[in-house]
C-alpha positions, -999 to 999 in steps of 0.1 A, spaced: 73 -242 790 47 -223 770 21 -206 795 -10 -218 801 -44 -196 806 -68 -207 833 -106 -198 831 -126 -201 862 -163 -194 860 -193 -202 877 -211 -233 872 -242 -218 891 -245 -189 869 -246 -208 835 -207 -199 821 -195 -232 810 -201 -225 772 -195 -187 778 -156 -204 791 -156 -228 765 -161 -201 737 -136 -178 755 -111 -211 754 -113 -219 719 -111 -181 709 -78 -187 730 -67 -218 715 -73 -213 679 -58 -181 680 -28 -191 702 -27 -227 689 16 -224 688 22 -203 718 1 -220 749 3 -252 768 -32 -253 773 -62 -233 782 -80 -246 815 -117 -244 824 -121 -243 864 -156 -247 878 -153 -223 906 -167 -226 942 -177 -187 946 -209 -174 927 -204 -155 901 -166 -157 899 -153 -152 858 -113 -146 860 -91 -156 834 -55 -158 845 -23 -163 819 1 -188 847 -5 -169 880 -11 -135 862 -48 -124 864 -56 -108 830 -97 -104 837 -117 -105 864 -157 -100 856 -162 -84 889 -137 -59 886 -138 -50 850 -180 -46 849 -184 -69 825 -173 -101 802 -143 -99 782 -149 -95 745 -130 -122 723 -109 -90 709 -101 -77 739 -87 -110 754 -65 -119 725 -48 -79 726 -45 -86 767 -30 -121 762 -10 -110 732 7 -84 752 19 -109 778 31 -138 755 42 -120 719 36 -82 722 51 -83 686 26 -102 669 -1 -86 650 -38 -99 654 -49 -86 622 -84 -75 623 -85 -75 662 -61 -52 664 -80 -22 641 
């Protein structure tokens, strides 16, 4: 079974569009490698996390900022297809 990415975001903070944009970036890059990208509105204020199945890939509070698509794609790639070249995103 292909993995699922879960993006949990704070709707009160207005982060739905940010989460949807990240989902689009990941689905575009990994369309053949992912089962789905799921967006979950969080009950926890200020939360923005990205998981690959049960593995935490990004926590905005821990990292101190939101992920750029480039770094998120690299983290996903490293987990699901480490041999894959991401082209300009690897530079």
